Structures are given as C-alpha cells and as structure tokens.
TORMARKOL-436829 format. One record per residue (C-alpha): residue number from 1; residue in three letters; x, y, z. Coordinates in Angstrom, 3 decimals, decimal comma. Example, Ala and Ser with C-alpha at 12.3 -4.5 7.8 and 13.67 -1.06 7.14 Angstrom:
BEGIN
+-----+------+----------+----------+----------+
|  nr | rest |       px |       py |       pz |
+-----+------+----------+----------+----------+
|   1 |  ALA |   12,300 |   -4,500 |    7,800 |
|   2 |  SER |   13,670 |   -1,060 |    7,140 |
+-----+------+----------+----------+----------+
This chain:
BEGIN
+-----+------+----------+----------+----------+
|  nr | rest |       px |       py |       pz |
+-----+------+----------+----------+----------+
|   1 |  PHE |   84,371 |   99,307 |  115,485 |
|   2 |  ALA |   82,699 |   96,026 |  114,528 |
|   3 |  ARG |   79,490 |   97,742 |  114,204 |
|   4 |  ALA |   81,051 |  100,869 |  112,330 |
|   5 |  ILE |   82,156 |   98,428 |  109,900 |
|   6 |  LYS |   78,824 |   97,032 |  109,069 |
|   7 |  THR |   77,382 |  100,269 |  108,879 |
|   8 |  PRO |   76,676 |  100,817 |  105,189 |
|   9 |  GLY |   77,427 |  104,057 |  103,585 |
|  10 |  LEU |   79,954 |  104,711 |  106,379 |
|  11 |  GLU |   83,419 |  105,623 |  105,385 |
|  12 |  LEU |   85,724 |  104,667 |  108,209 |
|  13 |  VAL |   89,234 |  107,133 |  107,529 |
|  14 |  PHE |   92,265 |  106,077 |  109,267 |
|  15 |  GLY |   93,724 |  108,890 |  112,194 |
|  16 |  THR |   96,982 |  110,149 |  112,911 |
|  17 |  ASP |   96,498 |  111,404 |  116,388 |
|  18 |  ALA |   98,879 |  108,563 |  117,637 |
|  19 |  VAL |   99,701 |  109,414 |  121,637 |
|  20 |  ALA |  103,079 |  110,259 |  123,003 |
|  21 |  LEU |  105,882 |  106,771 |  122,205 |
|  22 |  ALA |  103,524 |  105,249 |  119,170 |
|  23 |  HIS |  104,417 |  107,128 |  116,463 |
|  24 |  GLY |  105,704 |  103,974 |  114,085 |
|  25 |  ARG |  103,508 |  101,950 |  116,154 |
|  26 |  ASN |  100,179 |  102,956 |  114,232 |
|  27 |  VAL |  100,299 |   99,466 |  112,435 |
|  28 |  GLU |   98,826 |   98,232 |  115,102 |
|  29 |  GLU |   95,888 |  100,124 |  115,008 |
|  30 |  LEU |   95,339 |   98,109 |  111,498 |
|  31 |  ILE |   95,754 |   95,073 |  112,877 |
|  32 |  CYS |   92,843 |   95,803 |  115,644 |
|  33 |  ARG |   90,518 |   96,753 |  112,564 |
|  34 |  VAL |   90,530 |   93,579 |  110,426 |
|  35 |  ARG |   90,265 |   91,243 |  114,020 |
|  36 |  ALA |   87,715 |   93,514 |  114,296 |
|  37 |  GLY |   86,461 |   92,412 |  110,810 |
|  38 |  GLN |   87,752 |   95,204 |  108,227 |
|  39 |  SER |   89,216 |   93,278 |  104,973 |
|  40 |  PRO |   92,907 |   93,820 |  104,580 |
|  41 |  MET |   92,795 |   96,150 |  102,161 |
|  42 |  ASP |   89,453 |   98,150 |  103,570 |
|  43 |  ALA |   92,309 |   99,071 |  106,441 |
|  44 |  ILE |   95,287 |   99,603 |  104,064 |
|  45 |  VAL |   92,463 |  101,813 |  101,715 |
|  46 |  SER |   91,568 |  103,788 |  105,010 |
|  47 |  ALA |   95,011 |  104,820 |  106,171 |
|  48 |  THR |   95,993 |  105,763 |  102,485 |
|  49 |  SER |   93,708 |  107,268 |   99,804 |
|  50 |  ALA |   90,749 |  107,477 |  102,167 |
|  51 |  GLY |   92,663 |  109,948 |  104,788 |
|  52 |  ALA |   94,045 |  111,597 |  101,204 |
|  53 |  ALA |   90,390 |  111,968 |  100,186 |
|  54 |  ALA |   88,384 |  112,848 |  103,396 |
|  55 |  LEU |   91,442 |  116,419 |  103,749 |
|  56 |  GLY |   90,764 |  117,258 |  100,396 |
|  57 |  LEU |   93,990 |  115,938 |   98,403 |
|  58 |  GLY |   92,841 |  113,467 |   96,691 |
|  59 |  ASN |   93,781 |  115,210 |   93,674 |
|  60 |  SER |   97,435 |  115,184 |   94,902 |
|  61 |  LEU |   98,046 |  112,381 |   97,788 |
|  62 |  GLY |   97,354 |  108,996 |   98,245 |
|  63 |  VAL |   97,510 |  107,533 |   94,960 |
|  64 |  VAL |  100,555 |  105,640 |   93,010 |
|  65 |  ALA |  100,060 |  107,501 |   89,456 |
|  66 |  THR |  102,061 |  110,072 |   87,885 |
|  67 |  GLY |  101,573 |  113,601 |   88,918 |
|  68 |  TYR |  100,689 |  112,408 |   92,544 |
|  69 |  ASP |  103,068 |  112,760 |   95,604 |
|  70 |  ALA |  103,890 |  109,654 |   97,016 |
|  71 |  ASP |  105,594 |  108,232 |   99,900 |
|  72 |  LEU |  106,076 |  104,519 |   99,819 |
|  73 |  ILE |  106,819 |  101,530 |  102,265 |
|  74 |  ALA |  107,837 |   98,098 |  100,930 |
|  75 |  VAL |  106,837 |   95,292 |  103,490 |
|  76 |  ALA |  108,595 |   91,420 |  103,560 |
|  77 |  GLY |  104,971 |   89,580 |  103,079 |
|  78 |  ASP |  101,515 |   90,726 |  101,454 |
|  79 |  PRO |   99,342 |   92,881 |  103,859 |
|  80 |  SER |   96,284 |   91,874 |  101,382 |
|  81 |  ARG |   96,351 |   88,468 |  102,936 |
|  82 |  ASP |   97,931 |   89,385 |  106,389 |
|  83 |  ILE |   97,912 |   92,862 |  107,640 |
|  84 |  ALA |  100,890 |   92,063 |  109,902 |
|  85 |  ALA |  103,159 |   92,156 |  107,384 |
|  86 |  LEU |  103,059 |   95,732 |  107,521 |
|  87 |  ARG |  105,302 |   95,227 |  110,527 |
|  88 |  HIS |  108,111 |   94,016 |  108,182 |
|  89 |  VAL |  108,813 |   97,364 |  106,706 |
|  90 |  VAL |  112,043 |   96,332 |  104,417 |
|  91 |  PHE |  112,270 |   99,780 |  102,054 |
|  92 |  VAL |  111,052 |  103,578 |  102,447 |
|  93 |  MET |  110,683 |  106,373 |   99,668 |
|  94 |  ARG |  109,372 |  109,689 |  101,236 |
|  95 |  GLY |  109,318 |  112,416 |   98,553 |
|  96 |  GLY |  111,116 |  110,257 |   95,878 |
|  97 |  ARG |  113,925 |  110,183 |   98,172 |
|  98 |  ARG |  114,944 |  106,397 |   99,708 |
|  99 |  TYR |  115,347 |  106,624 |  103,393 |
| 100 |  ARG |  116,062 |  102,443 |  103,997 |
+-----+------+----------+----------+----------+
C-alpha cells in the first residue's frame, strides 16, 4: 500500500468487502492507510467521493450538496488531522433520517 500511494496517477478507492464480523470496523483500514503514509483527507476521499465516482455514481453520491444523496456522520474530533477520530461517531444520518 505504501508503494501504491506513491504511484503517480493511481486512484485508490476504499472497498466495502468487509468479512464476517467486520462491519462497523472499516475505519481500521482507513487508520492503517494513514499509518502507511496516505493523508487523512485522501483516505476519507477514497471512502466517499472517489468510491461514488468509481461506481459511476458521482453525479448523485459522494458529495454534500443540494440534489445529491448523502449519508452523513459527525465525529468527536477532526478526522482531517487525526483519522482515528472516525472511531468516535456521535451522529448518523442516512437518507435524511437521523439514526444517532
């Protein structure tokens, strides 16, 4: 992975192929990516807008803007500075409905 992030033009997209009992723990991969040298924001983008674009859904997902579908979380802390803040979710909204 460390070599991949240094490859010019290579787009890294976060996958959602969690194995049994791993759902809800995907943040650990983002933390590992940052430890390997990816910036926190690049890791977040790989799991949001880059993922939507890779699936051909960039015109409707992956952006917080009018006319886009967005699932949102809020965390305690600033994940752009400390990716581990994503472990501390305090708010979840999916499809316009608040869950937490």
